[in-house]
All heavy atoms as TSV, in Angstrom:
chain	resi	resn	atom	element	x	y	z
A	1	MET	N	N	1.055	-3.444	14.968
A	1	MET	CA	C	1.740	-3.064	16.182
A	1	MET	C	C	3.031	-3.860	16.358
A	1	MET	O	O	4.048	-3.319	16.722
A	1	MET	CB	C	0.811	-3.290	17.373
A	1	MET	CG	C	1.415	-2.910	18.678
A	1	MET	SD	S	0.161	-3.002	19.955
A	1	MET	CE	C	1.189	-3.085	21.362
A	2	PHE	N	N	2.974	-5.153	16.100
A	2	PHE	CA	C	4.160	-5.966	16.247
A	2	PHE	C	C	4.706	-6.395	14.894
A	2	PHE	O	O	5.212	-7.487	14.733
A	2	PHE	CB	C	3.859	-7.201	17.106
A	2	PHE	CG	C	3.560	-6.847	18.532
A	2	PHE	CD1	C	2.263	-6.804	18.993
A	2	PHE	CD2	C	4.594	-6.537	19.386
A	2	PHE	CE1	C	1.993	-6.467	20.296
A	2	PHE	CE2	C	4.342	-6.200	20.697
A	2	PHE	CZ	C	3.034	-6.151	21.163
A	3	GLY	N	N	4.599	-5.523	13.917
A	3	GLY	CA	C	5.075	-5.818	12.575
A	3	GLY	C	C	6.583	-5.999	12.498
A	3	GLY	O	O	7.087	-6.631	11.588
A	4	PHE	N	N	7.303	-5.452	13.468
A	4	PHE	CA	C	8.747	-5.577	13.409
A	4	PHE	C	C	9.223	-6.985	13.746
A	4	PHE	O	O	10.370	-7.323	13.516
A	4	PHE	CB	C	9.439	-4.541	14.308
A	4	PHE	CG	C	9.026	-4.567	15.756
A	4	PHE	CD1	C	9.699	-5.358	16.655
A	4	PHE	CD2	C	7.977	-3.781	16.200
A	4	PHE	CE1	C	9.326	-5.371	17.978
A	4	PHE	CE2	C	7.604	-3.783	17.516
A	4	PHE	CZ	C	8.275	-4.590	18.420
A	5	PHE	N	N	8.355	-7.836	14.272
A	5	PHE	CA	C	8.695	-9.228	14.529
A	5	PHE	C	C	8.458	-10.108	13.300
A	5	PHE	O	O	8.933	-11.228	13.234
A	5	PHE	CB	C	7.891	-9.800	15.699
A	5	PHE	CG	C	8.320	-9.264	17.032
A	5	PHE	CD1	C	7.419	-8.593	17.831
A	5	PHE	CD2	C	9.613	-9.428	17.476
A	5	PHE	CE1	C	7.806	-8.097	19.065
A	5	PHE	CE2	C	10.017	-8.938	18.705
A	5	PHE	CZ	C	9.104	-8.268	19.505
A	6	LYS	N	N	7.716	-9.596	12.350
A	6	LYS	CA	C	7.381	-10.358	11.154
A	6	LYS	C	C	8.626	-10.534	10.282
A	6	LYS	O	O	9.361	-9.588	10.032
A	6	LYS	CB	C	6.312	-9.611	10.363
A	6	LYS	CG	C	5.902	-10.297	9.103
A	6	LYS	CD	C	4.908	-9.458	8.329
A	6	LYS	CE	C	4.714	-10.043	6.963
A	6	LYS	NZ	N	4.150	-9.092	6.042
A	7	LYS	N	N	8.840	-11.754	9.830
A	7	LYS	CA	C	9.970	-12.016	8.948
A	7	LYS	C	C	9.635	-11.523	7.549
A	7	LYS	O	O	8.493	-11.598	7.102
A	7	LYS	CB	C	10.289	-13.497	8.912
A	7	LYS	CG	C	10.854	-13.998	10.203
A	7	LYS	CD	C	11.383	-15.395	10.051
A	7	LYS	CE	C	12.008	-15.809	11.354
A	7	LYS	NZ	N	12.871	-16.958	11.195
A	8	LYS	N	N	10.643	-11.041	6.865
A	8	LYS	CA	C	10.457	-10.534	5.517
A	8	LYS	C	C	10.464	-11.691	4.530
A	8	LYS	O	O	11.215	-12.652	4.676
A	8	LYS	CB	C	11.562	-9.549	5.159
A	8	LYS	CG	C	11.512	-8.290	5.980
A	8	LYS	CD	C	12.577	-7.334	5.554
A	8	LYS	CE	C	12.509	-6.092	6.423
A	8	LYS	NZ	N	13.526	-5.135	6.078
A	9	SER	N	N	9.641	-11.552	3.516
A	9	SER	CA	C	9.606	-12.570	2.475
A	9	SER	C	C	10.827	-12.412	1.570
A	9	SER	O	O	11.530	-11.391	1.606
A	9	SER	CB	C	8.331	-12.429	1.644
A	9	SER	OG	O	8.375	-11.244	0.879
A	10	GLN	N	N	11.066	-13.410	0.761
A	10	GLN	CA	C	12.189	-13.371	-0.181
A	10	GLN	C	C	12.036	-12.176	-1.123
A	10	GLN	O	O	13.011	-11.498	-1.423
A	10	GLN	CB	C	12.238	-14.680	-0.982
A	10	GLN	CG	C	13.345	-14.755	-1.980
A	10	GLN	CD	C	14.712	-14.868	-1.342
A	10	GLN	OE1	O	14.841	-15.179	-0.173
A	10	GLN	NE2	N	15.733	-14.610	-2.112
A	11	ARG	N	N	10.820	-11.917	-1.550
A	11	ARG	CA	C	10.569	-10.808	-2.466
A	11	ARG	C	C	10.895	-9.468	-1.800
A	11	ARG	O	O	11.520	-8.598	-2.411
A	11	ARG	CB	C	9.113	-10.834	-2.914
A	11	ARG	CG	C	8.782	-9.768	-3.904
A	11	ARG	CD	C	7.369	-9.871	-4.372
A	11	ARG	NE	N	7.071	-8.777	-5.263
A	11	ARG	CZ	C	5.883	-8.475	-5.686
A	11	ARG	NH1	N	4.860	-9.207	-5.329
A	11	ARG	NH2	N	5.695	-7.462	-6.487
A	12	GLU	N	N	10.495	-9.296	-0.547
A	12	GLU	CA	C	10.772	-8.045	0.160
A	12	GLU	C	C	12.277	-7.834	0.341
A	12	GLU	O	O	12.775	-6.716	0.189
A	12	GLU	CB	C	10.081	-8.037	1.524
A	12	GLU	CG	C	8.578	-7.926	1.435
A	12	GLU	CD	C	7.886	-8.125	2.772
A	12	GLU	OE1	O	8.410	-8.874	3.623
A	12	GLU	OE2	O	6.816	-7.517	2.958
A	13	LYS	N	N	12.992	-8.907	0.630
A	13	LYS	CA	C	14.442	-8.811	0.779
A	13	LYS	C	C	15.101	-8.398	-0.530
A	13	LYS	O	O	15.992	-7.553	-0.550
A	13	LYS	CB	C	15.020	-10.139	1.250
A	13	LYS	CG	C	14.672	-10.492	2.673
A	13	LYS	CD	C	15.236	-11.854	3.035
A	13	LYS	CE	C	14.815	-12.293	4.410
A	13	LYS	NZ	N	15.314	-13.649	4.733
A	14	LEU	N	N	14.641	-9.009	-1.628
A	14	LEU	CA	C	15.211	-8.682	-2.937
A	14	LEU	C	C	14.891	-7.242	-3.331
A	14	LEU	O	O	15.736	-6.557	-3.904
A	14	LEU	CB	C	14.696	-9.644	-3.999
A	14	LEU	CG	C	15.277	-11.059	-3.954
A	14	LEU	CD1	C	14.566	-11.948	-4.957
A	14	LEU	CD2	C	16.764	-11.044	-4.214
A	15	GLU	N	N	13.681	-6.784	-3.031
A	15	GLU	CA	C	13.308	-5.406	-3.357
A	15	GLU	C	C	14.172	-4.411	-2.596
A	15	GLU	O	O	14.612	-3.407	-3.167
A	15	GLU	CB	C	11.833	-5.168	-3.050
A	15	GLU	CG	C	10.905	-5.819	-4.039
A	15	GLU	CD	C	9.442	-5.722	-3.648
A	15	GLU	OE1	O	9.141	-5.332	-2.495
A	15	GLU	OE2	O	8.601	-6.044	-4.501
A	16	GLU	N	N	14.441	-4.679	-1.330
A	16	GLU	CA	C	15.299	-3.791	-0.546
A	16	GLU	C	C	16.722	-3.787	-1.092
A	16	GLU	O	O	17.350	-2.731	-1.186
A	16	GLU	CB	C	15.310	-4.206	0.921
A	16	GLU	CG	C	14.058	-3.828	1.663
A	16	GLU	CD	C	14.146	-4.154	3.141
A	16	GLU	OE1	O	15.261	-4.446	3.642
A	16	GLU	OE2	O	13.094	-4.119	3.792
A	17	LYS	N	N	17.214	-4.951	-1.440
A	17	LYS	CA	C	18.566	-5.048	-1.996
A	17	LYS	C	C	18.651	-4.302	-3.322
A	17	LYS	O	O	19.628	-3.602	-3.588
A	17	LYS	CB	C	18.950	-6.516	-2.176
A	17	LYS	CG	C	20.391	-6.735	-2.520
A	17	LYS	CD	C	20.748	-8.197	-2.474
A	17	LYS	CE	C	22.224	-8.389	-2.761
A	17	LYS	NZ	N	22.604	-9.805	-2.701
A	18	PHE	N	N	17.606	-4.433	-4.151
A	18	PHE	CA	C	17.569	-3.732	-5.434
A	18	PHE	C	C	17.600	-2.222	-5.226
A	18	PHE	O	O	18.367	-1.510	-5.875
A	18	PHE	CB	C	16.302	-4.140	-6.206
A	18	PHE	CG	C	16.151	-3.429	-7.515
A	18	PHE	CD1	C	16.890	-3.818	-8.615
A	18	PHE	CD2	C	15.266	-2.377	-7.649
A	18	PHE	CE1	C	16.749	-3.175	-9.829
A	18	PHE	CE2	C	15.119	-1.726	-8.850
A	18	PHE	CZ	C	15.871	-2.121	-9.951
A	19	LYS	N	N	16.791	-1.724	-4.309
A	19	LYS	CA	C	16.757	-0.284	-4.034
A	19	LYS	C	C	18.108	0.213	-3.531
A	19	LYS	O	O	18.572	1.286	-3.930
A	19	LYS	CB	C	15.672	0.035	-3.015
A	19	LYS	CG	C	14.282	-0.096	-3.567
A	19	LYS	CD	C	13.240	0.173	-2.507
A	19	LYS	CE	C	11.844	-0.087	-3.036
A	19	LYS	NZ	N	10.826	0.123	-2.007
A	20	LYS	N	N	18.748	-0.567	-2.672
A	20	LYS	CA	C	20.054	-0.188	-2.139
A	20	LYS	C	C	21.087	-0.112	-3.253
A	20	LYS	O	O	21.871	0.845	-3.337
A	20	LYS	CB	C	20.494	-1.196	-1.079
A	20	LYS	CG	C	21.835	-0.894	-0.478
A	20	LYS	CD	C	22.261	-1.965	0.498
A	20	LYS	CE	C	23.679	-1.689	0.952
A	20	LYS	NZ	N	24.379	-2.884	1.331
A	21	LEU	N	N	21.093	-1.111	-4.123
A	21	LEU	CA	C	22.047	-1.127	-5.236
A	21	LEU	C	C	21.811	0.038	-6.187
A	21	LEU	O	O	22.766	0.640	-6.682
A	21	LEU	CB	C	21.961	-2.449	-5.992
A	21	LEU	CG	C	22.574	-3.653	-5.287
A	21	LEU	CD1	C	22.193	-4.934	-6.012
A	21	LEU	CD2	C	24.074	-3.520	-5.193
A	22	MET	N	N	20.561	0.363	-6.431
A	22	MET	CA	C	20.266	1.483	-7.335
A	22	MET	C	C	20.693	2.816	-6.714
A	22	MET	O	O	21.180	3.698	-7.424
A	22	MET	CB	C	18.787	1.513	-7.701
A	22	MET	CG	C	18.371	0.351	-8.589
A	22	MET	SD	S	19.315	0.208	-10.116
A	22	MET	CE	C	18.612	1.555	-11.048
A	23	ARG	N	N	20.546	2.960	-5.395
A	23	ARG	CA	C	21.031	4.173	-4.722
A	23	ARG	C	C	22.543	4.278	-4.846
A	23	ARG	O	O	23.082	5.350	-5.169
A	23	ARG	CB	C	20.645	4.141	-3.239
A	23	ARG	CG	C	19.460	4.950	-2.874
A	23	ARG	CD	C	19.333	5.119	-1.373
A	23	ARG	NE	N	19.550	3.874	-0.630
A	23	ARG	CZ	C	18.581	3.059	-0.211
A	23	ARG	NH1	N	17.335	3.361	-0.424
A	23	ARG	NH2	N	18.863	1.968	0.441
A	24	GLU	N	N	23.239	3.164	-4.594
A	24	GLU	CA	C	24.696	3.151	-4.696
A	24	GLU	C	C	25.136	3.433	-6.134
A	24	GLU	O	O	26.112	4.153	-6.359
A	24	GLU	CB	C	25.252	1.815	-4.227
A	24	GLU	CG	C	25.098	1.587	-2.747
A	24	GLU	CD	C	25.535	0.200	-2.308
A	24	GLU	OE1	O	25.939	-0.628	-3.168
A	24	GLU	OE2	O	25.459	-0.066	-1.096
A	25	TRP	N	N	24.425	2.855	-7.083
A	25	TRP	CA	C	24.739	3.090	-8.492
A	25	TRP	C	C	24.642	4.566	-8.828
A	25	TRP	O	O	25.522	5.130	-9.468
A	25	TRP	CB	C	23.779	2.283	-9.375
A	25	TRP	CG	C	23.779	2.715	-10.805
A	25	TRP	CD1	C	24.772	2.502	-11.724
A	25	TRP	CD2	C	22.766	3.443	-11.483
A	25	TRP	NE1	N	24.423	3.047	-12.930
A	25	TRP	CE2	C	23.186	3.638	-12.804
A	25	TRP	CE3	C	21.530	3.952	-11.104
A	25	TRP	CZ2	C	22.426	4.317	-13.729
A	25	TRP	CZ3	C	20.775	4.619	-12.031
A	25	TRP	CH2	C	21.222	4.808	-13.332
A	26	HIS	N	N	23.592	5.202	-8.353
A	26	HIS	CA	C	23.386	6.623	-8.641
A	26	HIS	C	C	24.482	7.472	-8.012
A	26	HIS	O	O	24.991	8.420	-8.630
A	26	HIS	CB	C	22.014	7.066	-8.143
A	26	HIS	CG	C	21.658	8.445	-8.571
A	26	HIS	ND1	N	22.058	9.547	-7.876
A	26	HIS	CD2	C	20.942	8.897	-9.620
A	26	HIS	CE1	C	21.609	10.628	-8.476
A	26	HIS	NE2	N	20.928	10.263	-9.541
A	27	GLU	N	N	24.856	7.151	-6.773
A	27	GLU	CA	C	25.910	7.916	-6.104
A	27	GLU	C	C	27.256	7.760	-6.812
A	27	GLU	O	O	28.024	8.714	-6.922
A	27	GLU	CB	C	26.041	7.463	-4.653
A	27	GLU	CG	C	24.866	7.856	-3.783
A	27	GLU	CD	C	24.932	7.241	-2.397
A	27	GLU	OE1	O	25.923	6.559	-2.062
A	27	GLU	OE2	O	23.963	7.443	-1.646
A	28	LEU	N	N	27.530	6.561	-7.282
A	28	LEU	CA	C	28.810	6.297	-7.935
A	28	LEU	C	C	28.857	6.761	-9.390
A	28	LEU	O	O	29.939	6.869	-9.959
A	28	LEU	CB	C	29.127	4.802	-7.884
A	28	LEU	CG	C	29.483	4.231	-6.518
A	28	LEU	CD1	C	29.520	2.715	-6.580
A	28	LEU	CD2	C	30.820	4.778	-6.057
A	29	SER	N	N	27.728	7.036	-9.977
A	29	SER	CA	C	27.677	7.324	-11.407
A	29	SER	C	C	28.524	8.531	-11.807
A	29	SER	O	O	29.017	8.594	-12.922
A	29	SER	CB	C	26.235	7.519	-11.873
A	29	SER	OG	O	25.663	8.650	-11.255
A	30	SER	N	N	28.701	9.477	-10.905
A	30	SER	CA	C	29.501	10.642	-11.253
A	30	SER	C	C	30.919	10.571	-10.701
A	30	SER	O	O	31.736	11.437	-11.002
A	30	SER	CB	C	28.828	11.914	-10.725
A	30	SER	OG	O	28.735	11.854	-9.317
A	31	LYS	N	N	31.230	9.526	-9.930
A	31	LYS	CA	C	32.543	9.431	-9.293
A	31	LYS	C	C	33.406	8.320	-9.887
A	31	LYS	O	O	34.582	8.528	-10.159
A	31	LYS	CB	C	32.378	9.157	-7.795
A	31	LYS	CG	C	31.647	10.255	-7.066
A	31	LYS	CD	C	31.417	9.874	-5.636
A	31	LYS	CE	C	30.510	10.883	-4.959
A	31	LYS	NZ	N	30.140	10.451	-3.615
A	32	ASN	N	N	32.816	7.144	-10.039
A	32	ASN	CA	C	33.586	5.971	-10.447
A	32	ASN	C	C	32.746	5.144	-11.409
A	32	ASN	O	O	31.889	4.384	-10.990
A	32	ASN	CB	C	33.970	5.167	-9.202
A	32	ASN	CG	C	34.890	4.020	-9.511
A	32	ASN	OD1	O	35.039	3.634	-10.668
A	32	ASN	ND2	N	35.503	3.472	-8.476
A	33	ARG	N	N	33.014	5.269	-12.665
A	33	ARG	CA	C	32.198	4.625	-13.687
A	33	ARG	C	C	32.237	3.097	-13.598
A	33	ARG	O	O	31.218	2.428	-13.740
A	33	ARG	CB	C	32.661	5.096	-15.071
A	33	ARG	CG	C	31.917	4.507	-16.220
A	33	ARG	CD	C	30.464	4.948	-16.185
A	33	ARG	NE	N	29.704	4.258	-17.178
A	33	ARG	CZ	C	29.024	4.855	-18.134
A	33	ARG	NH1	N	28.996	6.144	-18.197
A	33	ARG	NH2	N	28.363	4.139	-19.009
A	34	LYS	N	N	33.398	2.547	-13.340
A	34	LYS	CA	C	33.531	1.086	-13.290
A	34	LYS	C	C	32.711	0.506	-12.137
A	34	LYS	O	O	31.964	-0.459	-12.317
A	34	LYS	CB	C	34.998	0.701	-13.144
A	34	LYS	CG	C	35.254	-0.769	-13.214
A	34	LYS	CD	C	36.741	-1.065	-13.174
A	34	LYS	CE	C	36.982	-2.557	-13.252
A	34	LYS	NZ	N	38.401	-2.886	-13.235
A	35	ALA	N	N	32.819	1.117	-10.957
A	35	ALA	CA	C	32.056	0.642	-9.802
A	35	ALA	C	C	30.566	0.864	-10.031
A	35	ALA	O	O	29.737	0.039	-9.639
A	35	ALA	CB	C	32.510	1.364	-8.536
A	36	SER	N	N	30.241	1.959	-10.682
A	36	SER	CA	C	28.843	2.265	-11.000
A	36	SER	C	C	28.253	1.197	-11.916
A	36	SER	O	O	27.143	0.718	-11.683
A	36	SER	CB	C	28.761	3.638	-11.664
A	36	SER	OG	O	27.485	3.878	-12.174
A	37	ASP	N	N	28.989	0.816	-12.933
A	37	ASP	CA	C	28.520	-0.219	-13.859
A	37	ASP	C	C	28.346	-1.556	-13.162
A	37	ASP	O	O	27.399	-2.297	-13.444
A	37	ASP	CB	C	29.492	-0.370	-15.028
A	37	ASP	CG	C	29.465	0.816	-15.973
A	37	ASP	OD1	O	28.506	1.619	-15.896
A	37	ASP	OD2	O	30.412	0.940	-16.781
A	38	GLN	N	N	29.235	-1.867	-12.225
A	38	GLN	CA	C	29.133	-3.121	-11.487
A	38	GLN	C	C	27.869	-3.131	-10.626
A	38	GLN	O	O	27.149	-4.127	-10.588
A	38	GLN	CB	C	30.364	-3.334	-10.615
A	38	GLN	CG	C	30.322	-4.644	-9.868
A	38	GLN	CD	C	31.544	-4.862	-9.005
A	38	GLN	OE1	O	32.408	-4.004	-8.914
A	38	GLN	NE2	N	31.600	-6.007	-8.370
A	39	LYS	N	N	27.585	-2.031	-9.944
A	39	LYS	CA	C	26.377	-1.943	-9.111
A	39	LYS	C	C	25.131	-2.081	-9.973
A	39	LYS	O	O	24.162	-2.732	-9.595
A	39	LYS	CB	C	26.325	-0.625	-8.334
A	39	LYS	CG	C	27.389	-0.469	-7.297
A	39	LYS	CD	C	27.192	-1.425	-6.158
A	39	LYS	CE	C	28.284	-1.258	-5.127
A	39	LYS	NZ	N	28.173	-2.183	-4.026
A	40	PHE	N	N	25.151	-1.472	-11.156
A	40	PHE	CA	C	24.002	-1.547	-12.049
A	40	PHE	C	C	23.775	-2.977	-12.529
A	40	PHE	O	O	22.630	-3.440	-12.579
A	40	PHE	CB	C	24.188	-0.603	-13.238
A	40	PHE	CG	C	22.969	-0.493	-14.084
A	40	PHE	CD1	C	21.889	0.253	-13.675
A	40	PHE	CD2	C	22.890	-1.156	-15.295
A	40	PHE	CE1	C	20.750	0.344	-14.451
A	40	PHE	CE2	C	21.765	-1.072	-16.087
A	40	PHE	CZ	C	20.691	-0.314	-15.662
A	41	SER	N	N	24.849	-3.680	-12.845
A	41	SER	CA	C	24.685	-5.066	-13.308
A	41	SER	C	C	24.179	-5.959	-12.177
A	41	SER	O	O	23.358	-6.848	-12.413
A	41	SER	CB	C	25.987	-5.606	-13.888
A	41	SER	OG	O	26.971	-5.734	-12.894
A	42	GLU	N	N	24.630	-5.713	-10.951
A	42	GLU	CA	C	24.116	-6.466	-9.806
A	42	GLU	C	C	22.622	-6.190	-9.623
A	42	GLU	O	O	21.845	-7.110	-9.346
A	42	GLU	CB	C	24.870	-6.090	-8.532
A	42	GLU	CG	C	26.295	-6.581	-8.475
A	42	GLU	CD	C	27.022	-6.099	-7.233
A	42	GLU	OE1	O	26.379	-5.876	-6.192
A	42	GLU	OE2	O	28.250	-5.939	-7.299
A	43	ALA	N	N	22.236	-4.936	-9.779
A	43	ALA	CA	C	20.829	-4.569	-9.638
A	43	ALA	C	C	19.990	-5.239	-10.720
A	43	ALA	O	O	18.853	-5.663	-10.458
A	43	ALA	CB	C	20.666	-3.052	-9.700
A	44	GLN	N	N	20.529	-5.374	-11.914
A	44	GLN	CA	C	19.793	-6.025	-12.997
A	44	GLN	C	C	19.590	-7.512	-12.708
A	44	GLN	O	O	18.541	-8.069	-13.036
A	44	GLN	CB	C	20.516	-5.830	-14.331
A	44	GLN	CG	C	20.497	-4.394	-14.815
A	44	GLN	CD	C	19.095	-3.848	-14.924
A	44	GLN	OE1	O	18.208	-4.471	-15.499
A	44	GLN	NE2	N	18.869	-2.684	-14.338
A	45	GLU	N	N	20.562	-8.138	-12.090
A	45	GLU	CA	C	20.414	-9.546	-11.707
A	45	GLU	C	C	19.309	-9.700	-10.660
A	45	GLU	O	O	18.509	-10.632	-10.728
A	45	GLU	CB	C	21.738	-10.099	-11.163
A	45	GLU	CG	C	22.803	-10.270	-12.209
A	45	GLU	CD	C	22.403	-11.250	-13.298
A	45	GLU	OE1	O	21.828	-12.312	-12.980
A	45	GLU	OE2	O	22.661	-10.948	-14.470
A	46	ILE	N	N	19.250	-8.780	-9.718
A	46	ILE	CA	C	18.198	-8.807	-8.700
A	46	ILE	C	C	16.837	-8.587	-9.364
A	46	ILE	O	O	15.849	-9.241	-9.015
A	46	ILE	CB	C	18.447	-7.735	-7.612
A	46	ILE	CG1	C	19.772	-7.981	-6.897
A	46	ILE	CG2	C	17.295	-7.679	-6.620
A	46	ILE	CD1	C	19.848	-9.253	-6.100
A	47	ALA	N	N	16.788	-7.699	-10.341
A	47	ALA	CA	C	15.544	-7.439	-11.051
A	47	ALA	C	C	15.065	-8.705	-11.777
A	47	ALA	O	O	13.860	-8.988	-11.799
A	47	ALA	CB	C	15.724	-6.291	-12.046
A	48	LYS	N	N	15.984	-9.457	-12.349
A	48	LYS	CA	C	15.615	-10.708	-13.012
A	48	LYS	C	C	15.016	-11.690	-12.006
A	48	LYS	O	O	14.019	-12.359	-12.296
A	48	LYS	CB	C	16.834	-11.346	-13.681
A	48	LYS	CG	C	17.288	-10.639	-14.926
A	48	LYS	CD	C	18.520	-11.311	-15.498
A	48	LYS	CE	C	19.094	-10.536	-16.664
A	48	LYS	NZ	N	20.336	-11.159	-17.176
A	49	GLN	N	N	15.636	-11.775	-10.834
A	49	GLN	CA	C	15.128	-12.669	-9.804
A	49	GLN	C	C	13.733	-12.242	-9.342
A	49	GLN	O	O	12.859	-13.080	-9.120
A	49	GLN	CB	C	16.076	-12.707	-8.602
A	49	GLN	CG	C	17.387	-13.355	-8.906
A	49	GLN	CD	C	18.359	-13.279	-7.739
A	49	GLN	OE1	O	18.026	-12.788	-6.670
A	49	GLN	NE2	N	19.571	-13.766	-7.936
A	50	LEU	N	N	13.523	-10.925	-9.216
A	50	LEU	CA	C	12.211	-10.427	-8.822
A	50	LEU	C	C	11.164	-10.765	-9.874
A	50	LEU	O	O	10.039	-11.151	-9.544
A	50	LEU	CB	C	12.249	-8.906	-8.610
A	50	LEU	CG	C	12.869	-8.422	-7.303
A	50	LEU	CD1	C	13.085	-6.922	-7.341
A	50	LEU	CD2	C	11.981	-8.803	-6.138
A	51	ASN	N	N	11.521	-10.644	-11.143
A	51	ASN	CA	C	10.588	-10.995	-12.222
A	51	ASN	C	C	10.253	-12.477	-12.205
A	51	ASN	O	O	9.106	-12.862	-12.445
A	51	ASN	CB	C	11.161	-10.592	-13.579
A	51	ASN	CG	C	11.053	-9.110	-13.815
A	51	ASN	OD1	O	10.195	-8.437	-13.249
A	51	ASN	ND2	N	11.942	-8.589	-14.650
A	52	GLN	N	N	11.234	-13.322	-11.917
A	52	GLN	CA	C	10.986	-14.745	-11.833
A	52	GLN	C	C	10.014	-15.055	-10.689
A	52	GLN	O	O	9.102	-15.872	-10.842
A	52	GLN	CB	C	12.282	-15.517	-11.632
A	52	GLN	CG	C	13.142	-15.576	-12.855
A	52	GLN	CD	C	14.474	-16.276	-12.605
A	52	GLN	OE1	O	14.827	-16.546	-11.457
A	52	GLN	NE2	N	15.203	-16.546	-13.667
A	53	LEU	N	N	10.214	-14.417	-9.541
A	53	LEU	CA	C	9.304	-14.621	-8.412
A	53	LEU	C	C	7.897	-14.156	-8.754
A	53	LEU	O	O	6.910	-14.796	-8.394
A	53	LEU	CB	C	9.810	-13.881	-7.170
A	53	LEU	CG	C	10.988	-14.493	-6.441
A	53	LEU	CD1	C	11.427	-13.583	-5.308
A	53	LEU	CD2	C	10.621	-15.857	-5.889
A	54	LYS	N	N	7.812	-13.031	-9.452
A	54	LYS	CA	C	6.517	-12.494	-9.825
A	54	LYS	C	C	5.803	-13.443	-10.796
A	54	LYS	O	O	4.608	-13.682	-10.686
A	54	LYS	CB	C	6.681	-11.125	-10.475
A	54	LYS	CG	C	5.387	-10.375	-10.671
A	54	LYS	CD	C	5.609	-9.026	-11.361
A	54	LYS	CE	C	6.337	-8.098	-10.443
A	54	LYS	NZ	N	6.479	-6.732	-11.012
A	55	ASN	N	N	6.543	-14.006	-11.744
A	55	ASN	CA	C	5.965	-14.930	-12.723
A	55	ASN	C	C	5.540	-16.240	-12.073
A	55	ASN	O	O	4.545	-16.840	-12.473
A	55	ASN	CB	C	6.943	-15.195	-13.853
A	55	ASN	CG	C	7.113	-13.982	-14.755
A	55	ASN	OD1	O	6.274	-13.101	-14.784
A	55	ASN	ND2	N	8.237	-13.943	-15.448
A	56	GLU	N	N	6.290	-16.697	-11.077
A	56	GLU	CA	C	5.916	-17.924	-10.377
A	56	GLU	C	C	4.654	-17.725	-9.567
A	56	GLU	O	O	3.840	-18.636	-9.449
A	56	GLU	CB	C	7.063	-18.360	-9.455
A	56	GLU	CG	C	8.271	-18.887	-10.189
A	56	GLU	CD	C	9.423	-19.190	-9.254
A	56	GLU	OE1	O	9.279	-19.025	-8.029
A	56	GLU	OE2	O	10.484	-19.596	-9.762
A	57	ALA	N	N	4.480	-16.539	-9.007
A	57	ALA	CA	C	3.310	-16.259	-8.180
A	57	ALA	C	C	2.050	-16.104	-9.033
A	57	ALA	O	O	0.945	-16.373	-8.563
A	57	ALA	CB	C	3.539	-14.985	-7.364
A	58	ALA	N	N	2.221	-15.708	-10.270
A	58	ALA	CA	C	1.050	-15.470	-11.126
A	58	ALA	C	C	0.521	-16.737	-11.756
A	58	ALA	O	O	0.872	-17.783	-11.718
A	58	ALA	CB	C	1.406	-14.493	-12.241
């Protein structure tokens, strides 16, 4: 009921950022290749951070 007061974990923040970057990458893929590649590389960096968090938790 009061879930909107709950603070997001670092992992949840990174997952949202990754999803946002991948959406932007997809939208730009047919319009601007350079910007699209930049968004994809940013998303890959976020993915690396998510994997590190996952490995630390395990």
